[in-house]
C-alpha positions in Angstrom: 13.6 1.6 -9.6 13.8 5.3 -8.9 15.4 8.1 -10.8 16.1 11.8 -10.3 13.3 14.2 -11.0 15.7 16.4 -12.9 18.6 14.9 -14.9 20.8 17.9 -14.0 20.5 17.2 -10.3 21.2 13.6 -9.5 19.5 12.3 -6.3 22.0 11.4 -3.6 20.5 10.1 -0.2 23.4 11.8 1.6 22.6 15.2 0.1 20.9 17.5 2.7 17.2 17.8 2.1 17.6 21.6 1.5 19.8 20.8 -1.5 17.4 18.4 -3.2 15.1 19.7 -5.9 11.4 19.2 -4.9 8.6 19.1 -7.4 4.8 18.9 -7.4 3.9 16.0 -9.7 0.9 14.1 -11.0 -0.9 11.9 -11.4 -0.2 10.5 -8.0 -1.0 6.9 -8.9 2.2 6.9 -11.0 4.3 9.1 -8.7 5.9 6.3 -6.7 6.6 6.5 -2.9 9.5 8.9 -3.1 11.6 6.4 -1.2 9.7 7.4 2.0 7.0 4.7 2.2 8.0 3.7 5.7 8.6 7.2 7.1 5.3 8.6 5.6 3.2 5.9 7.2 5.1 5.6 10.5 5.0 9.3 11.1 1.3 9.4 10.5 0.6 6.4 12.8 2.8 8.0 15.6 0.7 11.1 15.2 -2.5 9.0 15.6 -1.1 7.6 18.9 -0.3 4.1 17.6 2.5 2.3 19.5 5.5 0.9 17.5 7.4 -2.2 18.4 10.6 -3.3 16.6 11.3 -7.0 16.4 14.9 -7.9 15.4 16.1 -11.4 14.8 19.7 -12.2 14.3 22.6 -14.7 14.8 25.4 -14.2 17.2 28.4 -16.5 17.3 30.0 -17.5 20.6 32.4 -14.8 22.0 31.1 -12.4 19.3 30.5 -8.8 20.4 26.8 -7.7 20.4 27.5 -5.0 17.9 28.9 -7.6 15.5 25.7 -9.7 15.5 24.3 -10.5 12.1 20.7 -9.3 11.8 18.8 -11.8 9.8 15.2 -10.6 9.9 13.4 -7.6 11.4 10.0 -6.0 11.3 8.3 -3.0 12.8 4.8 -3.4 14.2 2.5 -0.4 14.8 -0.6 -1.1 17.0 -3.6 1.2 17.5 -4.5 2.3 21.1 -7.5 -0.1 21.1 -5.3 -2.9 19.7 -8.0 -3.7 17.1 -5.9 -2.7 14.2 -2.2 -2.9 13.3 0.3 -2.3 10.5 3.5 -4.1 9.9 6.5 -2.9 7.9 7.6 -6.3 6.6 9.9 -5.3 3.7 13.2 -6.2 5.6 11.6 -9.4 7.0 11.8 -11.6 3.9 8.2 -10.9 2.8 6.3 -12.9 0.3 5.5 -11.3 -3.1 2.4 -9.9 -4.7 2.9 -10.6 -8.3 6.6 -10.1 -8.7 6.9 -7.3 -6.1 7.7 -7.8 -2.4 5.2 -6.7 0.3 6.2 -3.6 2.1 3.2 -2.9 4.5 0.7 -5.4 5.9 -2.3 -3.9 7.5 -4.8 -5.9 9.6 -7.8 -5.6 11.9 -9.8 -7.8 14.2 -13.4 -7.6 15.4 -12.6 -7.6 19.2 -9.7 -8.2 21.6 -10.9 -11.7 22.6 -9.3 -13.2 19.5 -5.7 -12.7 18.3 -6.6 -13.5 14.7 -7.1 -10.8 12.1 -10.6 -10.5 10.5 -8.9 -9.1 7.4 -5.6 -8.0 6.0 -4.4 -5.7 3.2 -1.1 -5.8 1.5 0.9 -3.0 -0.2 4.2 -3.2 -2.2 6.9 -0.5 -2.5 6.0 2.5 -4.7 2.4 2.6 -3.6 2.2 6.4 -3.0 2.6 7.1 0.6 -0.2 9.6 0.6 -2.6 6.9 -0.6 -1.7 4.4 2.1 -1.8 7.2 4.8 -5.4 8.1 3.7 -6.3 4.4 4.0 -4.9 4.2 7.5 -6.4 7.4 8.7 -9.8 6.1 7.6 -9.1 2.8 9.4 -8.1 4.7 12.5 -11.3 6.7 12.5 -13.5 3.6 12.2 -15.2 2.5 15.5 -15.5 -1.1 14.4 -12.7 -1.8 11.9 -14.0 -5.3 10.9 -17.7 -4.5 10.3 -18.8 -3.9 6.7 -20.7 -0.6 6.3 -20.9 0.0 2.6 -21.5 -1.7 -0.8 -18.8 -2.4 -3.4 -20.2 0.3 -5.7 -18.7 2.9 -3.3 -15.2 2.0 -4.4 -15.8 2.4 -8.1 -17.8 5.6 -7.5 -14.7 7.0 -5.7 -12.5 6.6 -8.8 -15.0 7.5 -11.5 -15.6 10.8 -9.7 -12.0 11.6 -10.5 -12.2 10.7 -14.2 -11.4 7.0 -14.2 -13.2 4.7 -16.6 -15.3 1.7 -15.7 -14.2 -1.6 -17.3 -16.2 -2.1 -20.5 -16.5 -5.8 -19.9 -17.2 -5.7 -16.2 -18.4 -2.2 -15.4 -19.6 -3.3 -11.9 -16.2 -4.8 -10.9 -13.4 -2.8 -12.4 -12.1 0.6 -13.4 -8.9 2.1 -14.8 -7.3 5.5 -15.2 -7.7 7.3 -18.6 -4.3 6.2 -19.8 -5.1 2.5 -19.0 -2.0 2.3 -16.7 -3.5 1.9 -13.2 -6.3 -0.6 -12.5 -8.8 -1.4 -9.8 -10.6 -4.7 -9.8 -13.0 -6.6 -7.6 -12.5 -10.3 -8.1 -10.5 -13.4 -7.1 -8.0 -12.8 -4.4 -4.4 -13.8 -5.0 -2.9 -16.8 -3.1 -1.8 -16.4 0.5 -4.0 -13.3 1.2 -5.2 -13.9 4.7 -8.9 -13.4 5.5 -11.3 -14.7 8.1 -14.1 -15.3 5.7 -14.9 -19.0 6.1 -15.4 -19.3 2.3 -11.7 -18.4 1.9 -10.7 -21.2 4.2 -13.1 -23.8 2.8 -12.7 -23.2 -0.9 -11.3 -26.1 -2.9 -8.3 -25.7 -5.0 -10.4 -25.6 -8.2 -13.0 -23.3 -6.7 -13.0 -19.5 -6.6 -13.0 -18.0 -3.1 -14.7 -14.8 -2.0 -13.9 -11.7 -4.1 -11.7 -8.9 -2.9 -10.3 -5.6 -4.3 -7.0 -5.5 -6.1 -5.2 -2.5 -7.4 -2.0 -2.1 -9.5 -0.1 0.1 -11.9 1.4 -1.4 -15.1 3.2 1.3 -17.0 4.3 -1.1 -19.7 1.8 -3.8 -20.8 3.2 -7.2 -19.9 6.2 -5.8 -18.0 6.6 -5.7 -14.2 4.1 -3.6 -12.3 5.1 -0.4 -10.6 3.2 -1.3 -7.5 0.3 -3.5 -6.3 -2.1 -3.6 -3.5 -4.4 -6.5 -2.4 -7.4 -6.3 0.0 -8.8 -9.4 1.6 -12.4 -10.2 0.9 -13.5 -9.0 4.4 -11.8 -5.5 4.1 -14.8 -3.0 4.4 -15.6 -1.4 1.1 -15.6 2.1 2.6 -11.9 1.7 3.6 -11.0 0.5 0.1 -13.0 3.5 -1.2 -10.8 5.8 0.9 -7.7 4.2 -0.7 -9.3 4.5 -4.2 -10.3 8.1 -3.8 -6.8 9.1 -2.7 -5.2 7.0 -5.5 -7.2 8.6 -8.2 -7.1 12.1 -6.7 -6.0 14.9 -9.2 -4.2 16.8 -6.4 -0.4 16.8 -7.1 2.1 15.3 -4.6 5.6 16.4 -3.6 8.4 14.3 -4.9 12.2 14.4 -5.0 12.6 11.1 -6.9 10.4 9.3 -9.4 10.1 5.7 -10.6 12.1 5.2 -13.8 9.2 3.5 -15.5 6.8 6.5 -15.1 8.9 9.6 -14.9 8.2 10.5 -18.6 4.4 10.2 -17.9 4.3 12.7 -15.0 3.6 16.3 -15.1 5.9 18.2 -12.7 6.3 21.8 -11.5 9.0 23.1 -9.1 7.8 23.5 -5.5 8.6 26.7 -3.7 
């Protein structure tokens, strides 16, 4: 999925960081996650004071040494100090898929500590730029009440059109895309299995549309597999989605050592340092 930024300097994970070429690249919505989606988010959450818990599941045969145990599933859970919000790294934990891409991060929040159930959840696949997910989580951390809506849907589209994205011609109030028609943002039907506490999502019949939520994705080649996808349950506050959208559409370049194969030819790059 990923390729070197510079063909003369192949990327090798074992290469010391100082020996890797680093570039400023843009646009960020096509820049991928640099292979650091876990680290970028986990480091930020640690800096915000969130607690991390690692859950490891495995299988150990009789008389087998502990170090030989076969690890079957594992996940890392990050919990905010007030326990109202949490983020799970679920990529190694046999996640379900969004489109044809596995879920990497699952972010949830609840209204109060009296209920263990999430009020809303948001899902992010690999190659979502780490900077974008970090900005979403910083906005979530700063919110006093993470499950209370405080803004209208228009705020999300305003965030991207301010950076040059175009409103959907057919549905200008429910969608937008970047000027190259590669990355999209849409407010509409939520994909299956997206968890949300909105009772309409629980009671909707199979042939009925449930409550609308925000979806975002990058499709470098029309009809081919997406580069990344993100899905927000219907109850995710619009101002949090707007923070994601503003960061996604930002014209500020990002640092990268590796780029996705499907978009490397579309990115502008300049050596860093």
